C-alpha positions in Angstrom: 97.1 -8.1 111.1 98.4 -7.2 108.2 101.0 -3.9 107.7 98.1 -2.7 105.6 95.4 -3.1 107.0 97.5 -1.6 110.5 97.9 1.3 107.9 94.4 1.8 106.5 93.0 1.6 110.6 95.2 4.1 111.5 94.5 6.9 108.6 90.6 5.9 108.3 89.7 8.2 110.8 91.6 11.0 109.5 90.7 10.6 105.8 86.7 10.5 107.4 87.1 13.9 109.3 88.6 15.5 106.4 85.8 14.3 104.0 83.4 15.3 106.9 84.8 18.5 107.7 84.8 19.6 103.8 81.0 18.5 103.6 80.4 20.2 106.8 82.3 23.9 105.2 80.0 23.2 101.7 76.8 23.2 103.5 77.7 25.9 105.6 78.6 28.1 102.8 82.2 28.2 104.0 83.5 26.5 101.3 83.0 26.7 97.1 81.4 24.4 94.9 85.0 23.6 93.3 87.1 23.7 96.3 84.2 21.3 97.6 85.0 18.9 94.9 88.2 19.1 94.8 88.8 18.4 98.4 86.5 15.0 97.8 87.9 14.3 95.4 91.4 14.2 97.0 90.6 12.6 100.2 88.8 9.7 98.1 92.0 9.3 95.9 94.2 8.8 99.6 91.1 6.4 100.5 91.5 4.1 98.0 95.0 4.5 97.4 95.4 3.0 101.4 92.8 0.3 100.1 94.9 -0.6 97.3 98.6 -0.6 98.5 98.7 -4.2 99.0 97.5 -5.1 96.1 99.7 -2.6 94.0 103.0 -4.0 96.1 102.3 -7.9 95.0 101.7 -6.3 91.2 104.8 -4.8 91.1 106.5 -7.2 93.1 105.3 -10.4 91.2 106.0 -8.4 87.8 109.8 -8.0 89.3 109.6 -3.8 88.9 110.4 -4.3 92.3 113.3 -5.6 94.6 112.0 -4.3 97.9 110.8 -5.7 101.2 107.2 -5.3 102.1 105.4 -2.6 104.3 107.8 -2.3 107.3 106.3 -1.4 110.7 108.4 2.4 110.2 107.0 2.8 106.7 103.2 2.6 108.5 104.1 5.0 111.0 105.4 7.3 108.5 102.1 7.1 106.2 100.1 7.9 108.5 102.3 11.1 110.1 102.1 12.4 106.4 98.4 12.1 106.3 97.8 13.5 109.3 100.0 16.4 108.7 98.3 17.0 105.3 94.5 17.1 107.1 96.1 19.8 109.3 97.6 21.6 106.5 94.4 21.4 104.9 92.2 22.1 107.5 94.7 25.6 108.6 94.4 26.3 104.8 89.9 26.5 105.5 90.8 28.9 108.7 93.2 30.6 106.5 90.4 31.5 104.0 87.3 31.8 106.4 89.9 34.1 107.9 90.7 36.1 104.3 86.3 36.4 103.9 85.6 37.7 107.5 88.7 40.4 106.7 86.9 41.4 103.7 83.6 42.1 105.0 85.1 43.7 107.7 86.8 46.0 105.5 83.5 46.6 103.6 81.6 47.5 106.1 84.6 50.1 107.8 84.3 51.4 104.1 81.0 51.8 104.0 80.3 53.5 107.7 83.3 55.7 106.5 82.3 57.1 103.3 78.6 58.0 105.0 
């Protein structure tokens, strides 16, 4: 199995989860349309980048723009770890945003009750 295929297979579930969670947050009105579009475009760009990694490397190597070795197993693990961390940071950011909205709503409700 090609290392590029392995790279894609290891990262595809996290990208699919990220896209599904972005759609779910938008449908449940936990996310704005602008954030939804940004996240979808971002994860699709990451997916396209992973799909075209081998083609990009081949192009660069054939045109003598790089003299490096092809993707190593360590590179696959490293890129997968970066995608996983990016996914976790994205999830944490969404949770923080939800907590801020809840805190704002609680503050507003408390202000209304105290004003009476």
